[in-house]
C-alpha positions in Angstrom: -32.2 -7.2 2.0 -30.6 -4.3 0.1 -27.2 -4.6 -1.4 -26.0 -1.8 0.9 -26.8 -3.9 4.0 -24.8 -6.8 2.8 -21.8 -4.8 1.8 -19.1 -4.4 4.5 -18.9 -1.1 6.2 -16.5 1.0 4.3 -15.4 4.3 5.8 -16.7 7.3 3.9 -13.2 8.7 3.1 -12.3 5.3 1.6 -15.4 5.3 -0.5 -14.7 8.9 -1.7 -11.1 7.9 -2.5 -12.2 4.9 -4.5 -14.8 6.9 -6.4 -12.1 9.5 -7.3 -9.7 6.7 -8.4 -12.4 5.2 -10.5 -13.3 8.5 -12.1 -9.6 9.2 -12.7 -9.2 5.8 -14.3 -12.2 6.5 -16.6 -10.8 9.9 -17.6 -7.4 8.4 -18.3 -9.0 5.8 -20.5 -11.1 8.4 -22.4 -8.1 10.7 -22.9 -6.2 7.7 -24.5 -9.3 7.0 -26.6 -9.5 3.4 -25.4 -12.9 1.8 -25.8 -14.2 -0.2 -22.8 -14.1 -3.5 -24.7 -10.4 -3.1 -25.6 -9.5 -1.9 -22.2 -11.2 -4.8 -20.5 -9.5 -7.2 -22.9 -6.1 -5.7 -22.3 -6.6 -5.9 -18.5 -8.0 -9.5 -18.8 -11.2 -8.5 -17.0 -14.8 -8.3 -18.1 -16.5 -5.1 -19.3 -18.7 -5.3 -16.2 -15.7 -5.3 -13.9 -14.2 -2.4 -15.8 -17.4 -0.5 -15.3 -17.3 -1.2 -11.5 -13.7 -0.1 -11.4 -14.6 3.2 -13.1 -17.4 3.7 -10.5 -14.9 3.0 -7.6 -16.6 -0.2 -6.4 -14.8 -1.4 -3.3 -15.8 -5.0 -4.0 -13.5 -5.2 -7.0 -10.2 -7.0 -6.3 -7.2 -4.8 -6.0 -5.4 -6.9 -8.6 -8.1 -5.8 -11.1 -7.5 -2.1 -10.3 -3.8 -2.8 -10.7 -4.2 -4.4 -14.1 -6.2 -1.5 -15.4 -3.5 1.0 -14.1 -0.9 -1.1 -15.8 -2.8 -0.9 -19.1 -2.9 2.9 -18.7 0.8 3.0 -17.9 0.2 4.1 -14.4 1.1 1.0 -12.4 4.4 2.5 -11.1 2.4 4.9 -8.9 0.7 1.9 -7.2 4.0 0.8 -5.7 4.3 4.2 -4.0 1.0 4.2 -2.2 2.4 2.9 1.1 6.1 3.9 0.5 7.9 4.0 3.8 9.7 7.2 3.0 6.3 9.0 2.7 4.8 7.5 5.9 5.0 10.5 8.1 3.2 8.9 11.0 5.4 5.8 10.9 8.6 7.9 10.6 7.5 9.9 13.7 6.8 6.8 15.7 10.1 5.3 14.7 11.9 8.6 15.8 10.2 8.3 19.2 11.6 4.8 19.6 15.2 5.8 19.0 17.3 5.4 22.2 18.1 8.6 24.1 21.7 7.5 24.6 23.8 4.6 23.6 25.9 2.9 26.2 29.4 1.7 25.5 29.8 -2.1 25.8 31.2 -2.9 29.3 34.8 -3.9 29.6 35.4 -7.6 29.9 37.0 -8.6 33.1 40.2 -10.5 32.8 39.8 -14.2 33.4 41.1 -15.1 36.8 43.4 -18.0 37.5 42.2 -20.9 39.5 44.2 -19.4 42.4 42.2 -16.2 42.3 45.3 -14.0 41.7 44.2 -12.7 38.3 47.3 -14.0 36.7 46.8 -16.7 34.0 
């Protein structure tokens, strides 16, 4: 069986995004003039895993991608990926769930006396 058949079905936009991320990571490493051996050592991963990351392999653990981004000084951006303030769909859905009007709490009735007169 081919490797492609065994791999889970990854949507094409996700594959493209991972390939772009891997290429950007590679470009960032090259701009910083960090050799693969040193980069892999700093990220506590193997050179083979670094190679897979730079190709955008979806089978590599997210933690490894995060470690490489940390070494490059880009880990802060990772925390913003699913930032609630930038989730336009979620914000719209939340807006739809807001109540149309808010009712005042009802007045409490005065306790009645055992005789039913309303006096304590």
